[in-house]
C-alpha positions, -999 to +999 in steps of 0.1 A: -024-175+080-033-159+112-058-187+120-030-213+115-007-193+138-034-190+164-042-227+163-005-235+166-002-214+197-031-232+213-018-266+205-047-275+181-025-286+152-018-321+165-025-350+142-061-363+142-067-387+171-035-377+189-034-361+223-029-324+220+006-313+232+002-293+264+035-275+258+040-268+220+074-264+206+079-227+205+118-227+206+135-200+186+154-223+162+122-242+152+106-208+145+134-197+123+135-231+105+098-231+098+095-195+087+129-188+070+134-224+059+172-220+061+201-228+085+220-195+080+196-177+103+200-205+128+238-201+128+234-163+132+211-169+163+237-193+177+265-169+173+245-140+188+237-161+218+273-172+223+285-136+222+260-124+248+268-151+274+298-175+270+281-198+295+256-209+267+283-222+244+276-258+255+242-255+238+258-247+204+283-275+207+258-302+214+256-311+177+219-305+174+195-276+169+179-256+196+147-276+190+162-305+209+164-282+240+128-273+240+120-285+275+109-259+301+140-265+322+163-257+294+143-227+283+144-214+318+181-219+319+185-199+287+164-171+299+182-170+332+216-169+315+205-140+293+192-122+324+225-127+342+245-115+311+224-083+309+228-077+346+265-082+344+268-057+315+247-032+335+268-037+366+301-031+346+287+000+330+276+013+364+311+006+378+327+024+349+305+055+353+311+055+390+349+053+384+347+082+360+328+103+385+351+093+414+384+102+396+368+133+381+359+146+416+394+137+428+411+155+399+388+185+404+397+188+440+434+181+434+435+209+408+417+234+432+396+241+401+380+274+414+414+288+422+428+276+389+399+293+371+408+325+388+444+321+376+430+315+341+409+347+343+440+368+351+460+351+323+432+358+298+429+394+310+467+398+304+463+383+269+435+408+260+455+437+274+486+427+254+467+424+222+462+449+195+428+462+183+420+427+170+422+398+195+433+363+184+404+342+199+421+309+191+453+321+208+433+333+238+416+299+241+449+280+239+466+303+264+437+298+289+438+261+284+475+258+289+474+281+319+446+259+334+466+228+330+498+243+345+478+257+375+461+224+380+495+207+381+509+232+406+480+228+429+481+190+427+518+189+435+511+212+464+486+187+479+510+158+472+537+175+493+513+187+520+492+156+524+503+150+560+497+186+570+463+186+553+453+156+573+457+176+606+435+206+595+397+206+596+392+224+563+416+202+543+414+167+559+387+157+534+408+163+504+415+133+481+450+125+495+444+128+532+411+109+530+427+081+510+404+085+479+434+085+456+470+074+460+501+095+460+517+079+429+484+084+410+482+121+420+518+127+412+514+111+378+483+132+371+501+164+381+532+157+360+513+147+329+489+177+330+517+202+337+538+189+308+508+190+285+500+226+295+536+238+290+538+221+256+505+236+245+517+271+254+550+266+236+532+252+205+503+276+202+517+307+219+555+312+222+584+300+242+583+331+265+548+322+277+558+286+281+589+296+301+569+318+324+544+290+330+571+264+338+589+288+361+557+296+379+550+259+384+584+253+399+582+284+421+548+274+435+554+237+440+591+236+450+597+270+466+564+284+480+551+250+492+581+241+514+584+277+526+550+275+542+565+253+569+597+272+572+592+310+572+564+336+570+579+351+539+560+324+520+531+349+517+552+373+496+566+344+475+530+333+469+521+368+458+548+367+432+534+334+420+500+350+416+514+379+397+530+359+369+498+346+351+487+380+337+523+385+325+521+351+309+490+361+290+506+394+279+536+375+266+515+350+248+497+379+229+526+402+222+556+380+224+574+404+248+572+419+283+571+457+285+567+483+312+529+488+308+525+450+311+533+453+348+500+470+358+479+439+363+507+418+378+514+447+403+477+448+412+476+411+418+508+412+439+496+439+462+460+426+463+471+391+475+487+404+507+455+417+524+436+388+509+458+362+524+464+381+556+427+381+562+425+344+555+455+336+577+439+356+606+406+338+603+422+303+600+452+310+623+445+282+647+440+257+619+473+268+603+491+263+637+476+228+639+488+220+604+523+232+610+523+262+587+544+292+597+522+320+585+527+357+593+499+356+619+518+329+639+541+355+656+514+382+657+489+371+684+472+405+686+469+409+648+482+444+648+511+438+624+488+417+602+463+446+599+490+472+592+506+451+565+472+447+549+464+484+550+499+493+536+495+470+506+460+484+499+474+519+497+500+506+472+471+499+449+460+535+447+484+548+420+480+519+396+450+534+379+468+566+371+499+547+359+477+526+336+463+558+321+497+575+320+514+546+302+487+544+276+471+512+288+436+525+295+416+556+292+413+583+319+381+569+332+398+538+346+420+561+368+388+573+385+372+539+388+403+523+401+407+549+428+371+544+440+374+506+442+408+508+459+394+532+485+367+508+493+391+479+501+414+503+519+385+514+542+379+477+550+416+473+559+414+505+580+385+491+600+405+459+606+434+480+619+411+498+643+392+467+655+411+434+649+381+411+651+371+382+630+341+402+617+364+429+603+389+404+589+361+386+571+348+419+558+382+427+544+384+392+529+351+396+511+361+431+500+392+416+484+371+391+466+350+419+450+380+441+443+398+419+418+370+412+393+360+448+394+395+460+388+401+436+359+367+444+344+376+481+344+410+473+327+393+454+300+365+479+295+387+510+292+417+493+276+435+509+247+451+486+220+487+477+226+505+502+204+537+482+203+518+451+191+499+473+167+532+486+152+546+451+150+516+439+131+516+469+107+554+471+102+556+448+072+530+469+054+547+501+061+581+487+051+567+474+018+551+508+012+583+526+019+603+504-004+577+508-031+580+546-028+617+544-030+616+523-062+590+546-077+610+577-069+641+562-084+623+555-116+609+590-118+638+609-105+647+624-137+622+635-163+633+646-197+613+674-212+633+686-241+666+697-226+651+702-191+662+677-165+646+679-131+663+662-101+645+652-070+659+648-035+696+639-031+701+601-033+715+598+002+681+611+015+665+579+005+684+561+032+665+581+059+632+566+048+644+530+047+630+507+074+663+504+092+692+529+090+718+502+081+701+492+049+720+501+018+711+534+000+692+531-032+711+529-065+720+563-080+726+568-117+741+601-126+724+622-153+738+624-188+763+652-192 
């Protein structure tokens, strides 16, 4: 068999006395017809060729087999068409992957992903602090995902409203909107869809209180803080409120309520943001003036008030560790650790007060970046289970046990031993062990006279 195939490939199977064919018929249809002996395979080959490149449909509609197109020119045309089809598919695949990467980078920058992840970290810490001894990991993941989407929406809307201001500043002129890499309607649609999805996820998987806090924070950041940046320096304090809400959101998602001890981490974030943003505003004060933002440093050329405000808010952080221990949120070791880390950031602010230079402002800024993760890590490391959440989870068990004891005591209140009858506690006393004081008292059957 292999000898016949070799002879056919060399053109040696021509009839005796005939001139050997210098270009034997090696077309694909003839090969299928000779080997398979059927036309179903030929039809399959035609359909496959027509699907790869529509420009070859005229060969299938010619009314003859591919063997009639066995000339070198036609074979070259077929091979060229297949090459063009494959290159076209590769080109479209490359365009698709480049589009995915382009819009992925735009969405990443619009969302300010690193800032949004910091917000997610504070929300997750609030969820853990508000949990009992057991942490709902699925609820934690859903809360973090919903918070991430809402934060991404708020940051995207912020850039939509400030696109003209960002175009004037050096550090923001290369963002997607000022650089023209994405259109305003596209960015607004992205922000609206992701914000709605995040709020819906929190309402579905957490509770309506957490979803309400997320929606209110989105509105406060995009529609209050953002325009205030061009109107009044109070925008920094409004932005501090925005940053303090995510840990409260996480606590509410875990416990379903907001209590007094849930305010420790939000208070820390509120006071921490003031020196953090004051240092940033001092370092970028010329850029903010160019962009048209009315920051606190605009009316403080010497930087004295900026430094004093930073130091004052650092000192406000000192009692938070003792309050966390006193309110039963953490152990006593956190009070010591919190004091030490707060003293370090306060020393940086004090150095900035004494010498208002860019070096000291940058040192205070870097100190604030270290303070927050250390403070939150200490809270999580030394946290105590949320007693209110623990009582809420254990309440049905205790109620059932109390009711069971009541029923059992009713059944065994009176024991007859001959003529002796022994009475337990008065019936009205059973009402005091009921889960709620307004429940009806247990049934009382008087003894036989």
